[in-house]
C-alpha positions as CSV (number, residue, x, y, z in Angstrom):
1,M,-173.7,-231.4,71.7
2,K,-174.8,-229.7,68.5
3,P,-176.1,-226.2,67.9
4,G,-179.7,-225.9,66.9
5,F,-182.2,-223.7,65.1
6,V,-185.9,-223.3,65.4
7,Y,-187.6,-222.0,62.2
8,I,-190.9,-221.2,60.7
9,I,-191.7,-221.6,57.0
10,T,-194.9,-220.6,55.2
11,N,-196.4,-220.9,51.7
12,K,-196.4,-218.1,49.2
13,Y,-199.9,-217.0,50.3
14,Q,-198.9,-217.1,54.0
15,T,-202.0,-219.2,54.8
16,V,-200.0,-222.1,56.4
17,V,-197.1,-222.1,58.8
18,Y,-194.8,-224.9,59.8
19,T,-192.5,-224.8,62.8
20,G,-189.5,-227.0,62.9
21,V,-186.1,-227.6,64.5
22,T,-182.8,-228.7,63.0
23,S,-179.1,-228.6,63.6
24,N,-178.4,-227.5,60.0
25,L,-180.8,-224.7,58.9
26,P,-179.6,-224.1,55.3
27,Q,-179.8,-227.8,54.5
28,R,-183.2,-228.3,56.1
29,V,-184.8,-225.3,54.4
30,L,-183.3,-226.6,51.1
31,E,-185.0,-230.0,51.8
32,H,-188.3,-228.2,52.1
33,K,-187.8,-226.1,49.0
34,E,-186.9,-229.2,47.0
35,K,-189.7,-231.3,48.5
36,R,-187.4,-234.1,49.2
37,N,-190.1,-235.9,51.1
38,P,-193.1,-235.6,48.8
39,N,-195.5,-237.0,51.5
40,S,-194.5,-234.5,54.1
41,F,-196.7,-231.7,55.4
42,S,-194.5,-229.0,53.9
43,A,-194.6,-230.7,50.5
44,R,-198.4,-231.2,50.5
45,Y,-199.0,-227.6,51.5
46,D,-196.1,-226.1,49.4
47,V,-194.6,-224.6,52.6
48,N,-191.1,-223.5,51.7
49,V,-190.6,-219.8,52.4
50,L,-188.3,-219.3,55.5
51,V,-189.8,-216.4,57.4
52,Y,-188.4,-216.8,60.9
53,Y,-185.6,-218.5,62.7
54,E,-183.7,-218.5,66.0
55,Q,-180.2,-220.0,66.7
56,F,-179.3,-221.8,69.9
57,Q,-176.0,-223.0,71.2
58,W,-177.5,-226.4,72.0
59,I,-180.1,-228.4,70.0
60,E,-182.0,-229.2,73.2
61,D,-182.7,-225.5,73.7
62,A,-184.0,-225.3,70.2
63,I,-186.3,-228.2,70.8
64,T,-187.7,-226.6,73.9
65,R,-188.3,-223.3,72.0
66,E,-190.0,-225.2,69.1
67,K,-192.4,-226.7,71.6
68,Q,-193.2,-223.3,73.0
69,I,-193.9,-221.8,69.6
70,K,-196.0,-224.8,68.5
71,A,-198.1,-224.5,71.7
72,G,-198.9,-220.9,70.8
73,S,-201.8,-219.6,68.7
74,R,-201.5,-218.8,65.0
75,Q,-201.7,-215.1,66.0
76,A,-198.7,-215.5,68.4
77,K,-196.7,-217.1,65.5
78,N,-197.7,-214.3,63.1
79,D,-196.6,-211.7,65.8
80,L,-193.3,-213.6,66.3
81,I,-192.6,-213.6,62.5
82,R,-193.5,-209.9,62.2
83,S,-191.1,-209.0,65.1
84,M,-188.2,-210.3,63.0
85,N,-189.5,-210.1,59.4
86,P,-192.3,-207.6,59.0
87,T,-192.7,-208.2,55.3
88,W,-192.5,-212.0,55.5
89,K,-189.7,-212.0,52.9
90,D,-187.9,-215.3,52.3
91,L,-184.8,-215.3,54.6
92,F,-183.1,-218.3,52.8
93,D,-180.5,-216.1,51.1
94,E,-179.7,-214.6,54.4
95,I,-179.0,-217.9,56.1
96,K,-177.6,-220.1,53.4
97,N,-174.1,-219.4,54.4
98,I,-174.6,-220.3,58.0
99,M,-172.0,-223.0,58.7
100,T,-173.0,-225.9,60.8
101,E,-171.3,-229.2,61.4
């Protein structure tokens, strides 16, 4: 079994948020930043600023948490982000050295 991450990214205006799950957070955020899939939601809305993440021992736990977050209101997501990152700064530099297999 793989470790997992749930994450939230936003655009520079903080008007759109995207919640995702991955086993390799640095790689996945880089994919958003580079718009590797030009037809994706994150590319269309220029959503590429990592503002929140949680790490889990198992990817299945991350998937469960992603579903909980997605089911919540936008206000709940905003509150969650502010609990970890009150200024909504880009956390990519903080996580780019997280090693995953």
